[in-house]
N, C-alpha and C positions, 0 to 999 in steps of 0.2 A: 894314608896308610890303608888299612883294610876297612872296608865298609861292610859291617856284619849286621845290618838291619834286616831281619827275616821278612819283614813286611814289604821290603822292596823286591822280593822275588816275584816272578810273574804268577806262580801258582800258589802263593801264600794263602789266599782266601780259600782256595779249594782244600788245601792241607788243614786249615783250621776247621773247616766244615766237616771234613772226614774225621778229624780227631774228636770233634763234638759228638758226631753220630756214634763213633766207637765208644766214647765215654757213656753216652746214654744207653747203648745196648749193654755194655758191661754192668752199669749200675742197675739196670732192669734185671739182668740175670742174677746178680748177687742179691738184690732185694727180694726177688721171687723165691730163690732157694732158701734164704733165711726165713722168709714168711712161711714157706712150706714146712720147715723144721718146727716153727712155733705152732703151726696148725696141728701137726702130728703130735707134738707134745701135749697140747690142750685136749686133743681127741683121746689120747691115752689116759689122761687124768680124768676126763669125763667118763670114759668106759669103766675105770676102776671105781669111781664114785658111784656110778650107776649099779655096779655089781654089789657094792657095799649096801646101797639102799635096798636092792633086791634081797640080799641076805637078811637085812633087818626085817623086811616085810614077811619073810618066810618063817622067822622065829615066832613061836607061840607066845602070846601075851599071857602072863600070869599075874593075877591080882593077889598081892600079899597084903598083910595087915598094914604095912607101911604105905603101900600104894593107896589102899582104901582110906587110910587116915589123911593122906595128902589131898585126896579128892574131897573129903569132907571138910578139911580146913579151907580149901579153895572155895568151896560152896559157902561155908560159914562166913567167909569174908565179904560175901555179897548179900547177906541177909538184910542189910539196911536198905536195899533197893526195893523191897516189897512194901506195898501200901497197907500196913497193918491197921491203920485207922479205918480202912474200908472193909477188910476181911476179918478183922478182929484179932485180939491178942489171946494167947494161951500159954500155959506153962507145961513143963514136962509132967507135973503132977496131974494135970487135967487130960493127959494124952489118951486118945482113942486108939484102937488097934486099926491103923490105917491100911493094914494088909487085907482087911475085909473088903476093900475096894478092888475090884478086878483090875489087874494091871499094875498093882503096887506090890512089890516083893520086899523082902527084908532090907536089902541094900537101898532100895528107893525110899523106904520108910526112914532109914537113917539119914538119907539126903534131905528129906522133908523136915525131919527133926533138926537137922543142922541149920536150917533157915527159920526155925521156930514155928513151923507149921505142925501142930499136934492133933488137931481135932477135925471131925467131919464138918462141923459148923464153919470152920475157916475155909475149907475147900468148897463147901456149898456156896459161900459168898464170893467166889472168884468171878470176875468179869472176864471178857475176852482178853483184855489187856493183861490182867493178872495171870491168866493161863499162859499167854505167850511169854511173859516175864519169868514166871516160875519155871516154865519149860526150859528157858535159856539158862537160868541160874543153876538148876539142878542137873543141867547137861543131859537132858532127856531127848529122845527122838522127837523132832518137830512134828506137831500135829497128833502125837500119840495120846495126849491127855484128852483131846476131843474125841478121838476114835474110841478110846476106852470109856468115855462118858463119865469121867471122874466126878464132875460137878453134880450130875443127876444122881449118881450112886451115892454121893456124900449127902445130898439132900434127903434121900430115902433113909439112909442110915442114921442121920441126925434126928429124923422124925421118930424112928423106932427107939432111940435112946432115951 
C-alpha cells in the first residue's frame, strides 16, 4: 500500500535540521521577550521602592516621648552587659549631675541612667573596653566619649565632690 515513512525521504534529515533550528530561534525569541518583560517589571518595582526610600529620607525625624521611651527601654535591656564589678554600683539616690561633664546633655544623661550609671566615680573608673561598650549600648557616636574626655572630666569632678 502506501509507504508513509517520512524518514525515507531523501531530504528528511535536512528538514529535521531546519525544524530544529527554527524551534531554537523561536524559543530564543519568546524567552528573550518574556525575560525583557520581567526585567522591565522588576525595574519599575525597584524605581518605585527607591522613590519610597527617598521620600522616607526626606521626611524630618521627630523624637516624641514614645520614641524616647522606646530608645531608653532598648538601652535599659542591655544594662547587664556592663561590668559593674569594675566600675562600681550606684543607685538613683546617689546620682551626680552628669550634665556637668562636657558632652553629656539631658537625653544622654537619661541614657546613662537607663544603664544604671549615675555617678562621676563610675565614669572615672571606665577602661577602654568599658568606654567602647557603653558607647555601643547608649547608641552614642563612636569615639565621642574619648574626644569629649569624659573619664578625665569625671575624675576631676569626683575629686571635687
